[in-house]
DOMAR-535986 format. One line per 8 residues: number of its first residue (from 1); their letters; for each residue x, y, z negated of C-alpha. Coordinates in steps of 0.001 Angstrom, whole numbers, always signed. Example, Ala and Ser with C-alpha at 12.3 -4.5 7.8 and 13.67 -1.06 7.14 Angstrom:
<rs>
1> AS> +12300,-4500,-7800 | +13670,-1060,-7140;
</rs>
This chain:
<rs>
1> MRKLKRVN> +58853,-50216,-9409 | +56658,-52519,-8099 | +54807,-52256,-5041 | +51575,-52736,-5241 | +49384,-54900,-2787 | +46971,-53334,-825 | +44238,-55664,-681 | +41013,-55634,+1692;
9> VPNIPEQL> +41841,-52163,+3193 | +41546,-51911,+6836 | +44738,-50623,+9150 | +42786,-49979,+12439 | +41364,-46100,+12261 | +38040,-47689,+13511 | +37569,-49349,+10333 | +38591,-46932,+8162;
17> SQPNDNRT> +35271,-45422,+5818 | +35528,-42165,+7475 | +37915,-41034,+9827 | +39172,-37466,+9894 | +37247,-36590,+12883 | +33781,-37398,+11631 | +34897,-35525,+8089 | +35293,-32319,+9875;
25> INKKKLRR> +31785,-32841,+11951 | +30264,-33384,+8521 | +31390,-30242,+7255 | +30531,-28393,+10242 | +27276,-29822,+10046 | +27147,-29161,+6433 | +28313,-25506,+6863 | +25643,-25035,+9510;
33> FIFMFIFI> +22921,-26125,+7311 | +23565,-24084,+4547 | +24112,-21137,+6518 | +20724,-21653,+7943 | +19172,-22197,+5016 | +20371,-18935,+3561 | +19211,-16863,+6854 | +15902,-18873,+6835;
41> AATTLYVQ> +15725,-17934,+3466 | +16824,-14193,+3324 | +14328,-13812,+6197 | +11297,-15451,+4307 | +12001,-12904,+1280 | +12380,-9732,+3776 | +9003,-10910,+5372 | +7526,-11615,+2156;
49> YILTKQQE> +8412,-8045,+653 | +7235,-6034,+3881 | +4002,-8099,+3996 | +3566,-6706,-91 | +4485,-3711,+1108 | +2028,-3291,+3639 | -660,-4756,+1545 | +206,-2077,-1309;
57> VINGKKNT> -241,+724,+1497 | -3628,-976,+2612 | -5029,-764,-1044 | -3839,+2968,-1144 | -5590,+3727,+1948 | -8841,+1950,+1009 | -8817,+3713,-2094 | -8541,+6789,-432;
65> ITNQKKHL> -11309,+5977,+1589 | -13722,+4744,-1293 | -12615,+8740,-2957 | -13650,+10557,+78 | -16903,+8885,+963 | -18224,+9790,-2790 | -16897,+13030,-1811 | -18663,+13465,+1338;
73> VSLKKDQG> -21840,+12117,-708 | -21437,+15413,-2886 | -20897,+17572,-342 | -24201,+16409,+1547 | -25960,+16866,-1771 | -24255,+20208,-2201 | -25351,+20960,+1365 | -28838,+20425,+938;
81> SLKTNIEN> -29430,+22671,-2139 | -27461,+25135,-446 | -29978,+24975,+3123 | -32906,+25231,+133 | -31147,+28372,-946 | -30750,+29727,+2425 | -34275,+28711,+3342 | -35683,+30833,-10;
89> LTDNEEEI> -33559,+33758,+813 | -34320,+34295,+4196 | -38408,+33772,+3989 | -39424,+35621,+597 | -37819,+39023,-102 | -38756,+38290,-3898 | -36126,+35670,-3664 | -33837,+38057,-2297;
97> LKFARKEY> -34291,+40399,-5054 | -34092,+37577,-7758 | -30861,+36809,-6193 | -29188,+39749,-5943 | -30428,+40524,-9628 | -28478,+37707,-11083 | -25476,+37668,-9220 | -24730,+41179,-8489;
105> QFSKSNET> -26626,+42803,-11618 | -28480,+45053,-8938 | -31422,+46956,-10480 | -34416,+49002,-9429 | -34859,+52408,-10007 | -35487,+53534,-13850 | -34520,+50126,-14899 | -31193,+49300,-17349;
113> IFVLPK> -29338,+46502,-17154 | -27459,+44930,-19962 | -24758,+42141,-19253 | -24376,+39912,-22262 | -20656,+37878,-22175 | -21454,+33859,-21475;
</rs>
């Protein structure tokens, strides 16, 4: 076999395209970069997940607050009507009799009450 001639190949390590030391340094830098990229990406995804869940909880609480406010308004209306009923029942004896006859089927003397099904 014939030996091939080396043409324009430097023999000095400083003149080589990439010495072994530089290659290992570049591999370390590349590994470090990949590790940091994966770490930052994972951290970003985790924070995004937490923020999304927190926003869902906030929206749920807002819906609960609006429902409770609506319930409060209806209770205030009921409170007003009940207050007027109480005032009527305490002031007027006829109103008390009407209420007792209506709710508890009380009757006057010599009176018969027929209860009809609703």
